[in-house]
C-alpha positions in Angstrom: -30.3 9.6 1.6 -27.6 8.6 -0.9 -28.4 6.3 -3.7 -25.2 4.3 -3.2 -25.2 3.3 0.4 -22.3 1.1 1.3 -24.3 -2.1 1.0 -25.9 -1.2 -2.3 -22.6 0.0 -3.6 -20.9 -3.3 -2.9 -23.8 -5.2 -4.5 -23.6 -2.9 -7.5 -19.9 -3.4 -7.7 -20.3 -7.1 -7.8 -22.9 -6.8 -10.5 -20.5 -4.5 -12.4 -17.8 -7.2 -12.2 -20.1 -9.8 -13.7 -21.2 -7.5 -16.5 -17.6 -6.5 -17.1 -16.3 -10.0 -17.3 -19.1 -10.9 -19.7 -18.5 -7.8 -21.9 -14.8 -7.3 -21.7 -13.2 -10.7 -20.9 -11.5 -12.2 -17.9 -8.9 -10.3 -15.9 -6.0 -11.1 -13.6 -3.7 -9.2 -11.3 -1.8 -7.8 -14.3 -4.9 -6.4 -16.0 -7.9 -4.4 -14.9 -11.1 -4.4 -16.9 -10.1 -2.7 -20.2 -13.1 -0.6 -21.0 -11.9 2.9 -21.6 -11.2 2.5 -25.3 -14.8 1.3 -26.0 -16.4 4.4 -24.5 -13.8 7.0 -25.4 -15.8 8.2 -28.4 -13.8 11.5 -28.9 -10.5 9.7 -28.6 -9.0 12.1 -26.2 -7.6 9.5 -23.9 -10.1 9.9 -21.1 -13.8 9.5 -20.5 -15.8 12.8 -20.2 -18.9 13.0 -18.1 -21.2 11.8 -20.9 -18.9 8.9 -21.8 -18.7 7.8 -18.1 -22.4 7.9 -17.8 -22.8 5.6 -20.9 -20.4 3.1 -19.3 -22.3 3.2 -16.0 -25.6 2.5 -17.7 -24.0 -0.5 -19.4 -22.7 -1.7 -16.0 -26.3 -1.8 -14.9 -26.5 1.4 -12.8 -29.5 3.7 -12.8 -27.7 6.9 -13.2 -30.9 9.0 -13.0 -31.0 8.1 -9.3 -27.5 9.0 -8.4 -27.6 12.0 -6.1 -24.9 14.6 -5.4 -22.5 13.9 -2.5 -23.8 15.4 0.8 -21.0 17.5 2.1 -22.7 20.2 4.1 -20.8 19.3 7.3 -17.4 19.6 5.8 -15.7 23.0 5.8 -15.1 24.9 2.6 -11.5 25.7 1.7 -10.2 27.8 -1.1 -6.7 27.7 -2.6 -6.0 31.3 -1.5 -6.6 30.3 2.1 -3.8 27.7 2.5 -0.1 28.0 2.8 2.0 27.6 -0.4 5.4 26.0 -0.5 8.1 26.8 -3.0 11.2 24.7 -2.4 10.1 21.9 -0.2 9.9 18.5 -1.9 6.7 16.5 -2.0 7.6 14.1 0.8 9.2 16.6 3.2 8.4 15.1 6.6 7.8 18.6 8.1 5.4 19.8 5.5 1.6 19.3 5.2 0.5 20.6 1.8 -3.1 21.1 0.7 -4.0 19.5 -2.6 -7.3 20.5 -4.4 -9.1 18.1 -6.7 -12.0 19.5 -8.7 -14.2 17.0 -10.7 -16.6 17.9 -13.5 -19.6 16.1 -11.9 -21.0 16.1 -8.3 -21.3 12.3 -8.5 -17.6 11.8 -8.8 -17.5 9.5 -5.7 -20.0 7.1 -7.2 -18.1 7.1 -10.5 -14.8 6.3 -8.7 -16.6 3.3 -7.0 -18.1 2.0 -10.2 -14.8 2.2 -12.1 -12.5 1.1 -9.3 -11.5 -2.3 -10.9 -11.2 -0.9 -14.4 -8.8 1.1 -16.5 -11.0 4.1 -16.3 -9.7 7.1 -14.3 -12.1 9.9 -13.4 -10.5 13.2 -14.7 -10.0 16.1 -12.4 -8.1 19.4 -12.1 -5.5 19.4 -9.4 -4.3 22.6 -7.7 -1.3 22.7 -5.3 0.9 25.6 -4.2 -1.1 27.9 -6.6 -0.2 25.8 -9.7 -2.9 24.1 -11.7 -2.6 20.6 -13.2 -5.3 19.7 -15.8 -6.6 16.3 -16.6 -5.2 14.2 -13.8 -6.7 10.8 -13.4 -8.2 9.8 -10.1 -9.2 6.3 -8.8 -10.0 4.6 -5.6 -7.3 2.3 -4.2 -7.1 -0.5 -1.6 -8.9 -3.7 -0.9 -10.3 -4.0 2.7 -9.7 -0.3 3.3 -12.1 0.4 0.5 -14.7 -2.3 1.0 -15.1 -1.7 4.7 -15.4 2.1 4.5 -18.7 3.7 3.8 -19.4 6.1 0.9 -18.9 9.7 2.0 -16.0 8.7 4.3 -12.3 8.9 3.7 -11.2 6.4 1.0 -7.8 6.0 -0.4 -7.0 7.6 -3.7 -4.5 7.2 -6.6 -3.9 10.3 -8.6 -2.2 9.9 -12.0 -0.6 13.3 -12.8 0.4 12.3 -16.3 -2.9 10.5 -17.1 -3.6 12.5 -20.3 -0.7 14.9 -20.4 2.2 12.5 -20.4 4.9 15.1 -19.6 3.0 16.6 -16.7 4.7 16.1 -13.3 3.9 17.2 -9.7 7.3 18.2 -8.3 8.9 15.6 -10.5 6.3 12.9 -9.7 4.0 11.1 -12.1 1.6 9.7 -9.4 0.4 10.5 -5.9 -0.9 7.8 -3.5 -3.2 9.2 -0.8 -4.0 6.7 2.0 -6.9 6.8 4.4 -5.1 5.3 7.4 -7.7 2.5 7.7 -7.2 0.6 11.0 -5.0 3.3 12.5 -6.7 6.2 14.3 -3.2 7.7 15.1 -2.3 8.2 11.4 1.2 7.0 12.5 1.7 3.4 11.6 2.4 3.7 7.9 4.5 6.8 8.3 6.5 5.4 11.2 7.0 2.0 9.5 8.4 3.7 6.4 10.5 6.1 8.6 12.1 3.1 10.4 12.4 0.9 7.3 14.3 3.6 5.4 17.0 3.1 8.0 17.5 -0.4 6.6 16.7 -0.3 2.9 15.2 2.2 0.4 11.7 2.1 1.7 9.0 4.4 0.4 8.8 8.0 1.5 5.6 9.1 3.4 4.3 12.3 5.0 0.9 14.0 5.2 -1.4 15.9 2.8 -4.6 17.7 3.3 -7.2 17.0 0.5 -9.9 19.3 -0.6 -12.5 17.9 -3.2 -14.8 20.2 -5.1 -14.2 22.9 -2.5 -14.9 20.7 0.6 -12.4 19.5 3.1 -11.7 15.7 3.0 -9.2 15.9 5.7 -5.7 14.5 6.3 -4.4 11.7 4.1 -1.0 9.9 4.3 0.9 10.9 1.2 3.0 7.8 0.3 5.4 7.4 -2.5 4.2 5.1 -5.3 6.4 2.2 -6.4 6.9 3.4 -9.9 10.0 4.1 -12.0 10.5 7.4 -10.3 10.9 5.5 -7.0 13.1 2.7 -8.4 15.4 5.2 -10.1 15.9 7.0 -6.7 16.2 3.7 -4.8 18.4 1.7 -7.1 19.3 3.6 -10.2 17.1 1.6 -12.6 13.6 1.9 -14.0 12.6 -1.7 -13.2 11.0 -4.0 -14.2 8.5 -3.6 -11.3 6.0 -6.1 -9.9 3.3 -5.8 -7.2 1.9 -8.6 -5.1 -1.6 -7.6 -3.9 -2.3 -7.7 -0.2 -4.5 -10.8 0.4 -4.6 -13.8 2.7 -3.9 -15.9 -0.5 -1.0 -13.7 -1.7 1.3 -16.6 -2.5 4.0 -14.2 -3.5 6.8 -16.1 -1.6 8.9 -16.6 -4.8 8.2 -20.3 -5.2 9.4 -21.9 -8.4 6.3 -22.7 -10.4 8.0 -23.9 -13.6 9.3 -22.1 -16.7 5.9 -21.1 -18.0 5.2 -17.5 -16.9 1.4 -18.0 -16.6 1.4 -19.2 -13.0 3.5 -16.2 -12.0 1.3 -13.8 -13.8 -1.6 -15.0 -11.6 0.3 -13.8 -8.6 2.7 -11.0 -9.6 1.4 -7.9 -11.3 3.9 -6.6 -13.8 3.4 -2.9 -13.4 6.2 -1.8 -15.7 8.6 -3.8 -17.9 11.1 -1.0 -17.3 14.6 -1.7 -18.6 13.6 -5.1 -19.9 13.4 -5.2 -23.7 10.0 -6.9 -23.7 7.5 -8.1 -21.1 8.5 -11.7 -21.9 12.1 -10.8 -20.9 10.8 -9.3 -17.6 8.9 -12.5 -16.8 12.0 -14.6 -17.7 14.0 -12.6 -15.1 11.5 -13.4 -12.4 11.3 -17.0 -13.3 15.0 -17.3 -13.3 15.2 -15.8 -9.8 12.6 -18.2 -8.5 14.3 -21.2 -10.1 17.8 -20.4 -8.8 16.4 -19.5 -5.3 14.5 -22.8 -5.0 16.5 -25.3 -6.9 20.1 -24.4 -6.0 21.7 -26.6 -3.3 22.0 -24.6 0.0 25.8 -24.7 0.0 25.9 -23.2 -3.5 23.1 -20.7 -3.0 25.2 -17.7 -2.0 27.3 -17.8 -5.2 24.4 -18.5 -7.4 21.9 -16.0 -6.0 24.3 -13.0 -5.6 24.1 -11.9 -9.2 20.3 -12.0 -9.1 19.3 -10.7 -5.7 20.5 -8.0 -3.4 20.6 -10.5 -0.5 21.6 -8.0 2.2 18.7 -5.7 1.2 16.3 -8.6 1.1 17.3 -9.7 4.6 16.8 -6.2 5.9 13.4 -6.0 4.2 12.4 -9.3 5.9 13.7 -8.3 9.3 11.8 -5.0 9.4 8.6 -6.8 8.1 8.9 -9.3 11.1 10.1 -6.9 13.8 7.4 -4.3 13.2 4.7 -7.0 12.7 3.4 -6.1 9.3 0.3 -8.3 9.4 -0.4 -7.8 5.7 3.1 -8.4 4.7 5.6 -11.1 3.8 5.9 -13.0 7.0 2.1 -13.2 7.4 0.8 -13.6 3.9 3.7 -13.3 1.4 1.8 -10.4 -0.1 1.4 -6.6 -0.2 4.9 -5.8 -1.4 6.6 -4.8 -4.6 9.8 -6.1 -6.2 12.0 -4.5 -8.8 15.3 -4.9 -10.6 18.0 -2.3 -9.8 20.7 -0.9 -12.0 23.0 -3.9 -11.3 20.3 -6.3 -12.5 19.5 -7.6 -9.0 16.1 -7.9 -7.4 15.0 -5.7 -4.4 11.9 -5.6 -2.3 9.8 -2.8 -0.8 6.7 -2.8 1.5 3.7 -1.5 -0.3 1.4 -0.7 2.6 2.0 -0.6 6.4 -1.2 0.5 8.0 -1.6 -3.0 9.6 1.9 -2.9 11.2 3.1 -1.9 14.7 0.1 -3.7 16.2 -0.8 -7.1 17.7 -1.2 -10.2 15.5 -4.7 -10.2 13.9 -7.2 -13.0 13.7 -6.9 -15.1 10.6 -3.6 -13.6 9.6 -1.6 -15.4 6.9 -2.6 -18.2 4.4 -2.8 -21.8 5.2 0.1 -24.1 4.8 -0.3 -27.1 2.5 2.2 -29.5 4.0 3.4 -29.7 7.6 2.5 -27.6 10.7 4.9 -24.8 11.2 7.6 -25.3 13.8 7.2 -21.6 14.6 3.4 -21.1 14.9 1.8 -17.7 15.0 0.9 -16.4 18.4 -2.7 -15.9 19.3 -4.6 -12.8 18.2 -3.8 -9.8 20.4 -0.2 -10.9 21.1 3.0 -9.3 19.9 5.1 -12.5 20.5 5.7 -13.4 16.9 9.0 -15.4 16.6 11.7 -13.8 14.5 11.9 -17.1 12.6 8.1 -17.4 12.0 7.6 -18.7 8.5 11.2 -19.7 8.0 10.2 -23.3 7.7 7.5 -22.7 5.2 8.6 -23.6 1.7 5.9 -21.5 0.1 7.7 -18.4 1.6 10.7 -19.3 -0.4 12.5 -16.0 -0.1 12.6 -16.4 3.7 12.8 -20.2 3.8 15.7 -20.6 1.4 17.8 -17.6 2.5 17.6 -18.6 6.2 18.9 -22.1 5.4 22.2 -20.4 4.8 23.8 -20.0 8.3 25.5 -16.7 7.4 22.3 -15.2 6.1 20.3 -16.4 9.1 22.7 -14.7 11.5 22.6 -11.5 9.5 18.8 -11.6 9.5 18.6 -12.1 13.2 21.1 -9.3 13.7 18.9 -6.9 11.8 15.8 -8.0 13.8 17.7 -7.3 17.0 19.0 -4.0 15.7 15.4 -2.8 14.9 14.4 -3.8 18.4 17.4 -2.1 20.1 17.4 1.1 18.2 13.8 1.7 17.1 11.5 -0.3 19.4 12.7 2.0 22.1 10.1 4.5 23.3 12.7 7.1 24.1 13.5 7.2 20.4 10.2 6.2 18.8 8.0 8.4 21.0 9.4 11.8 20.1 9.4 11.1 16.4 5.8 9.9 16.6 4.7 13.0 18.6 6.3 15.3 16.1 4.3 13.7 13.2 1.0 13.9 15.2 1.6 17.5 16.1 1.8 18.4 12.4 -1.8 17.2 11.7 -3.6 17.4 15.1 -5.6 20.5 14.3 -6.7 19.2 10.9 -7.7 15.8 12.3 -9.8 17.6 14.9 -11.7 19.4 12.2 -11.9 16.5 9.8 -15.6 15.3 9.7 -14.7 12.4 7.4 -12.0 10.7 9.6 -12.7 7.0 10.3 -12.1 7.3 14.0 -12.7 9.8 16.8 -10.3 12.5 17.8 -10.1 10.7 21.2 -8.8 7.6 19.4 -6.3 9.7 17.5 -4.9 11.1 20.7 -5.1 8.0 23.0 -3.8 5.5 20.4 -0.3 6.9 20.9 0.2 5.9 24.5 -3.0 4.8 26.1 -4.5 1.3 25.8 -8.2 1.0 25.4 -10.4 -2.1 26.3 -11.6 -2.8 22.8 -10.1 -6.0 21.4 -8.7 -6.0 17.9 -10.9 -7.9 15.4 -9.9 -7.0 11.9 -7.8 -4.8 9.6 -10.0 -1.7 9.8 -10.8 -2.0 13.5 -8.8 0.3 15.8 -6.4 -1.8 18.0 -6.8 -1.6 21.7 -3.1 -1.7 22.2 -1.4 1.7 22.0 1.8 2.2 20.0 3.7 2.7 23.3 2.7 -0.6 24.7 3.4 -2.3 21.4 6.9 -0.8 21.2 7.7 -1.8 24.7 6.3 -5.3 24.6 7.7 -6.1 21.1 11.1 -4.9 22.1 11.2 -7.0 25.2 10.1 -10.1 23.3 12.6 -9.7 20.4 15.6 -8.9 22.6 14.9 -12.2 24.6 14.1 -14.2 21.4 17.3 -13.1 19.6 19.6 -13.2 22.7 20.8 -16.8 22.3 20.6 -17.1 18.6 
């Protein structure tokens, strides 16, 4: 039996947090625990096995009891046994590559869990298409999708290709984000959300990747483009700045004006890269200015004032897709789980970070509590798809939505985009064939995957067959199939936008 069962691991992680705060200081969304420098005795920019063990001991873990990962049930796969690709790009929707990660210790999973909320990446060798990439940095990612998944099962991964070797790239990319499809047995929701969203704004690319760790199959992951300067250059011709708002019920990333001091913003918005800004202070000044103009400009003057700072049309499209596809961890629900960046023209743009909780009924406890008056467009009950297109538009905390939709022209454009999504994409005759093609690419691998979070029956049935289980949380499989969601959400939105 493993030393770090899920319960013990979570307790240990909480203990590690307490120790780390005491030893290394407080942290916020813009800073993980900074501990690597203290333990990097040889100064090579990463922690080797001995250095990681020393840090784990200081964190209060009994490393002598950590046992190797039990992987006997997973099939062995060698690089020579998989197909190699030569010209296809990393996010080709018709390609399922196999990526091999080899760690220098058998206890890599325990180390990834211990160091999750720190700046420590566990080094590995990555092999793909017959090419070897040394000293990549691997870390676990996610919040609920990490905490609610047991050790030994599929957890989401971030892989920093240039972790140590700063010029190293994987088909032009510095990072790879591998998602475990928590809450979605079909492996379709994130991929289909991004597929549809790219029809309206430069959403992230996403396809599938098979992952093999230390020679053992870890199954299919969603390979989703990270929101880094590689993405922003492709999407808007600029390297940022880039901010991230974590997915949480208390996201508060609605672009409220919180004053000229950047400190309150820094508690909400994680500045990932100052990008083209001369300094970090300049980047924060840009965000503060956007919030000030958005919130304090009279409505009749807002279009002229906001146009140089915000790509308004792209923002309306982002908000429309977020609502139409019911992203329950996104802006309309929680004002969270998205990134914003500055494009080449100096205007802000938005992109959804994670969409595994989309294309499904409203969840229990979605969103964060209002501080002032009850909403005029309350959320529907859990299990319903009847979320009004104007839900949240009267909530001042969701300033991006609230302020833009006070402008009649913007409101009509927004509702037009919501209706367009419903007419063109929430149409099973269009949605269904695309979804089936994606599933067909990975069906055999999902069938053989012993680490998948749900059964192969759930993978198959979730596309078009409802099941009696009632949805209770973000990692619970929804009882409503994608087909039923698409049909019901389409009918509701076409009626809701018909007279507006």
